[in-house]
C-alpha positions, 0 to 999 in steps of 0.5 A, spaced: 848 137 454 842 141 451 835 141 454 833 137 448 838 132 449 836 131 456 829 130 454 831 125 449 835 121 454 829 120 459 825 118 453 829 113 451 829 110 458 821 110 458 822 106 452 827 101 455 822 101 461 816 100 456 819 093 455 817 090 462 810 088 464 807 083 469 804 080 463 811 078 460 817 082 458 818 083 451 824 086 447 823 091 442 829 091 437 829 099 437 831 100 444 838 102 445 843 098 450 838 092 451 844 087 450 847 090 456 841 091 461 834 087 458 836 081 462 839 084 468 833 088 469 829 082 469 833 079 474 833 085 478 825 085 478 825 078 480 830 079 486 827 086 488 823 082 494 829 079 497 831 086 498 825 089 500 819 084 502 814 089 500 817 090 493 813 084 490 814 083 482 807 085 481 808 092 485 815 093 482 812 092 475 806 097 476 812 102 478 816 101 472 809 101 468 807 108 471 814 111 469 814 108 462 808 111 461 810 118 464 817 118 460 814 120 453 817 125 449 810 128 449 809 128 457 816 131 457 815 137 453 808 138 456 811 138 463 817 143 461 814 147 457 812 152 462 819 153 465 824 158 462 830 153 463 837 156 461 844 153 461 847 155 467 853 152 471 850 146 475 849 146 482 850 139 486 843 137 489 843 132 495 837 127 495 835 123 501 830 118 498 825 114 502 824 107 500 816 106 502 815 104 495 819 102 488 822 108 485 819 113 490 825 118 489 825 118 481 821 124 480 826 128 484 832 125 481 829 126 474 828 133 476 835 135 478 838 132 472 833 135 467 834 142 470 842 141 468 844 140 475 848 134 478 845 129 483 848 126 489 843 121 492 843 117 498 838 112 497 834 109 503 836 102 505 829 099 503 830 101 496 838 101 494 838 097 487 832 100 482 834 107 481 842 106 481 840 101 475 836 106 471 842 111 473 847 106 469 842 105 463 842 113 463 849 113 463 850 108 457 845 112 453 849 119 455 856 118 457 856 125 459 851 124 464 856 120 468 859 126 472 852 128 474 850 122 478 853 120 484 850 115 489 853 115 496 852 111 502 855 116 507 854 123 510 852 128 504 857 132 503 859 138 498 852 140 496 849 146 494 842 144 496 838 138 498 831 135 497 830 130 503 824 126 504 822 122 511 817 122 517 815 128 521 821 126 526 826 125 521 824 132 518 825 136 524 832 133 524 833 135 516 830 142 518 836 143 523 841 139 519 840 143 513 838 150 515 844 153 512 842 150 505 836 151 500 832 145 501 825 142 500 824 138 506 818 133 505 814 130 511 809 124 512 803 125 508 796 121 507 791 121 502 783 121 503 777 120 499 771 123 499 764 119 498 757 121 497 754 115 497 752 115 490 759 112 487 758 106 482 761 099 484 766 101 478 768 107 482 769 103 489 773 098 485 777 103 483 778 106 490 780 100 492 786 101 487 788 107 491 787 103 498 791 097 496 796 099 491 803 098 494 800 095 500 798 102 502 805 104 504 805 110 499 803 117 501 798 117 495 795 111 498 788 113 501 788 111 508 782 115 510 774 116 508 770 122 509 763 119 508 756 122 509 752 121 516 748 114 515 753 112 510 752 104 509 759 101 508 756 094 504 757 097 497 764 099 499 766 092 502 763 089 496 767 092 492 773 091 496 772 084 495 776 085 488 782 085 492 781 079 497 787 076 495 792 081 498 791 077 505 795 071 501 801 075 502 804 074 509 807 081 510 800 084 509 797 078 513 801 079 519 800 087 519 792 085 518 792 080 524 797 085 529 793 091 527 786 088 528 788 085 535 791 092 537 784 095 535 780 090 539 784 090 545 783 097 545 775 096 545 775 100 538 769 099 534 771 096 527 768 094 521 772 088 518 771 084 512 777 079 513 783 083 510 781 090 511 778 093 517 775 100 517 775 104 524 772 111 525 777 116 527 779 123 525 786 122 524 788 121 517 794 116 518 791 109 518 796 103 519 797 098 514 790 093 512 786 099 515 782 105 513 779 110 517 773 114 516 769 120 518 762 122 518 760 129 515 754 133 515 755 137 509 760 137 503 762 144 505 765 142 512 769 137 509 772 142 504 774 147 510 777 141 514 781 139 508 783 146 507 785 147 514 789 140 514 792 141 507 799 140 510 798 133 512 794 131 505 798 129 499 792 127 495 784 128 495 780 123 491 773 124 489 768 124 483 769 132 483 766 133 490 772 137 491 776 141 487 782 139 483 781 132 486 784 125 483 779 121 480 778 114 483 784 109 481 789 114 479 793 116 485 799 112 484 799 114 477 801 122 477 803 126 471 810 129 471 807 135 473 804 133 479 809 135 485 809 132 491 806 136 497 804 141 491 812 144 491 814 145 484 821 142 484 823 144 478 821 151 480 825 150 486 831 148 482 831 153 477 831 158 482 838 156 484 841 159 478 842 166 481 
């Protein structure tokens, strides 16, 4: 298949995904293979929460919409225009995927196939159904892709390179186990927001999206705030009330109760609004239902700290206070060219040709 053919396949997948919305699923007669996949995908979305309690229909629909928006002909062309991708003998790339949010490993899956390589996928036990379903759609749209896509439940074998995502502990295992193979090993990261106290209510409500989307389980979720000394959190908490219904979800409520109790038993000073606690802490990794914060004297101190701790940070959110920061409300809507850990996956895969 040519690069143009592969782009067409993923653009077709994007059109398929664009039919599904929390506000209603609408068949587009111009979309291929709806007779085989439309109703089955609706069923899978509704069943996802039974497979993983965090995968509510709302969260799964959001992930689907994000990929529908990304997989357009325009975006695919813009993404790949900076590379000189040539036909080559395909390599087999092992993927070890996380399962913290729906379809979290799809970008790696896409990158391997779009560069003309074969993908050998080991899914997370927390997300075993969505990606294999989309793979079946891709194969229906382009049967020649069948030999390029393999899923395995066992040990990865017979691969040329690997992309593995996990915690800091599993990353050490990956680095040892795959030391003789070209690899991208992803560790735990968190995202932070930098505020100056002049944010509008709309800005702070949008920041709530960065905090609460996927219940805060993603590496692109904001788990830490940098705020100026003397910052008044009243406006922040007022904006967060837009998301108060999250406490109605039992798994989130259980985490809120547990983590709040742990903090209180440890005599930590907390600010609490009934569904979110915030705690002064220098760490970036806050537990579910909690956000850490840290005061700063001047913005240059923050910039220096973020530079020194860049390997721990996935995204920085601000209103242009920090160079290359993400606008409020956009952390979970990355573009195709926004790479995890700032590691260019396509460049890595293309380097394997030689």
